N, C-alpha and C positions, 0 to 999 in steps of 0.2 A: 540233197543230202549234204550236211556239213562235212568238211574234210578235216582230218586230224592234223595237228602241228607236225607230227612225224611224216605224214604224207606230203605236206607242203614243203618241208625241208628236203625230202627225197626228190621231189619234183625240181626244186631249185638246183640241187647238186648235179642233176643231169645236164645242166646248161652251163656249168662252170668248169674250165680246164686251166691247167697251169702250163705255160709255154716256157720250158726250162732254157731253151736256146736264147730267147729274147728277154727272159725274166719278166714275163707279162702274165697277168690273169686275163683269160679270154672268156667272154660271156657271149653265148649264142642267141640270147634273147635281148630285146630292147629293154633298157631300164626306164621305168616310168617314175616321174617325180612331179609333185605339184609345183615345184619351182622351175621346171623346164617345160618348154613347149615349142613346137614347130608348127608352121602354118603357111598358107599362101592365099593369094587373091589375084584376080586379073581385072584390070581396069580398061575402059575404052572412052574415058573422058578426062578432062583436066580438073575435075572436081575433087576437093580434099575429102579423104575418107580415113576412117580409123583402121589401121592395119592390125592393131592388137590393143587389148585393154587388160588391166590387172587391178585388183583391189588395193587402193592406196592405204587403207587402214592396216592391212596385213603386211604389205611390202613397201619398202622405201626406195628401192633402186632396181632398175632392170637394165640388163645388157643384151643387145641384139646384134646379130650378124644378119645383114639383109642383102639379098641378091635380087637385082632388078634386070630383066631382059626385055628387049623390044627388037624383034627380028634377030639380027646378028650383033646388035649393040648390047653392051652390058654395063652395069654400074653396081659395084659391090662396096659395102661400107659397114663399119661397126658404129654402134650408137650406144650411149649410156643416158638413161633418163633417171633423174632424181627429183624428189618433190618434198614439200613441207606440208602437204595436205590441202593447200589452197592454190598453189601454182607449181608448175613443173618446169625444170630446166633440162636441156638436151645438149649433149656433146657428140659431135660426129667426128670420127677419125678413121684412119686406115682405109682411105678412099681409093678405089681402083676402078677406072672406067675406060671405055674404048673411045670416048669422044666427049660430048657435052653431057651435063647432068640429065638423067632420065626422070628424076623426081627430086623434090625437096622434102625434108623431114622436119617435123615439129612435134611438140608434146603439150598436153594440157591436162587439167583435171575436169572431169565431167561427172557430177553426182558422186558416187562411191568409187569411181574408177579413175586411174591415170590412163592416158591414151597415147599411143604412138600414131601420129597422123602423117599421111603421105599425100603429096600433091603431084600427080604425074605431069611431066612437061609436055606431053602430047596426047591427043585423043586416039592415037594408034594403040592397038592392043599391047598392053604392058603387063608383064607377069612379075609379081612380087613374092619372094619366098623368104622366110625368116626362121631363125632359131633364137630362142629367148631363155635367159636365166635370170631368176629373181633373187633378191636379198631381202630377208625379213626386216620389218621395222624394229 
């Protein structure tokens, strides 16, 4: 059964509060956007794989925060991918790691998608987690 706009607004308002002490708006539900995404994958080989893809005709730039763990070792980084529709450039910055690199990162265009590619440094179980934000073309 379709829900009325009034019902939808009432439902939204139940999850929004104002914190006067900190001057913050607090939302008790996760906000969903087509421009934001989180994900993860686990690898057990040194083969290059796509960690994430996005439609290059719709979005020109992506910013990622990536966390890589292998046992007690960690490697965290921020990445920006930008493209011209036929090739992609990547900038890695904000690198924090416990030792050597746990992976290398690159980007390319494959069909209708831009891809963030990862190449694990080891065949040991490596966990990749990311948050992504997209900018429209």
